[in-house]
C-alpha distance (Angstrom), angle and dihedral (degrees) to the residues before:
residue distance angle dihedral
X1 . . .
X2 3.79 . .
X3 3.78 122.9 .
X4 3.79 118.9 -109.1
X5 3.79 115.4 -91.9
X6 3.77 122.5 -111.2
X7 3.81 114.8 -101.5
X8 3.83 90.7 -103.3
X9 3.80 94.3 51.1
X10 3.82 91.8 42.8
X11 3.81 90.1 52.7
X12 3.81 90.5 54.7
X13 3.80 91.7 46.8
X14 3.82 91.8 48.1
X15 3.80 90.9 50.6
X16 3.80 90.7 53.9
X17 3.80 94.2 45.0
X18 3.81 90.9 50.0
X19 3.81 87.5 67.3
X20 3.82 91.8 67.2
X21 3.77 117.4 87.3
X22 3.82 95.4 178.4
X23 3.81 110.5 77.7
X24 3.83 92.3 -147.9
X25 3.78 91.5 54.6
X26 3.80 89.0 42.9
X27 3.79 90.1 56.7
X28 3.82 97.9 46.9
X29 3.79 103.3 22.6
X30 3.78 95.3 81.6
X31 3.81 91.3 65.3
X32 3.80 88.4 62.2
X33 3.80 96.4 37.6
X34 3.81 100.6 48.1
X35 3.83 96.7 81.1
X36 3.80 91.5 44.8
X37 3.79 93.0 48.9
X38 3.81 91.0 47.3
X39 3.81 90.9 50.6
X40 3.80 90.9 49.3
X41 3.80 91.5 50.9
X42 3.80 91.0 50.6
X43 3.80 92.1 48.3
X44 3.80 91.2 49.4
X45 3.81 91.7 48.7
X46 3.79 91.1 49.3
X47 3.80 92.1 50.3
X48 3.79 97.9 43.5
X49 3.80 97.0 37.3
X50 3.82 110.7 27.3
X51 3.78 124.4 -155.2
X52 3.81 110.1 -70.3
X53 3.81 90.5 -110.5
X54 3.83 90.3 56.5
X55 3.81 96.0 52.1
X56 3.80 113.9 106.4
X57 3.78 97.1 -120.0
X58 3.80 92.5 -169.6
X59 3.79 91.2 70.2
X60 3.79 99.7 44.7
X61 3.77 136.9 58.2
X62 3.78 119.9 -121.8
X63 3.82 89.0 -108.3
X64 3.81 91.2 53.8
X65 3.81 91.5 49.8
X66 3.81 90.9 49.6
X67 3.79 91.0 48.5
X68 3.81 91.8 50.7
X69 3.79 91.2 48.8
X70 3.82 89.9 49.9
X71 3.81 91.9 51.4
X72 3.81 90.9 47.4
X73 3.81 91.2 50.6
X74 3.83 91.7 48.4
X75 3.81 92.2 52.3
X76 3.80 90.9 48.4
X77 3.82 89.2 49.0
X78 3.82 90.8 53.9
X79 3.80 89.5 50.8
X80 3.81 91.7 50.6
X81 3.80 91.5 47.0
X82 3.80 91.8 51.3
X83 3.78 91.2 51.5
X84 3.80 92.4 47.7
X85 3.79 96.2 42.3
X86 3.77 99.1 52.6
């Protein structure tokens, strides 16, 4: 049995499942969608919050850089959870 998802990961999963009108697809579709959704989350995180080495440190304070890195890590964690909690 899989562990329950965190509230953040469950919210993403619920948003995807809400797109299905057919209950049969709703039930089994997530198994196919989870890797795609996780990849999309990672791509979005990488675009919005680049790798720490790619951040222009001249424009941001150390606190802002740390905050961005924290947000990036949280989005990647949601993606990993969704893949593991299929």
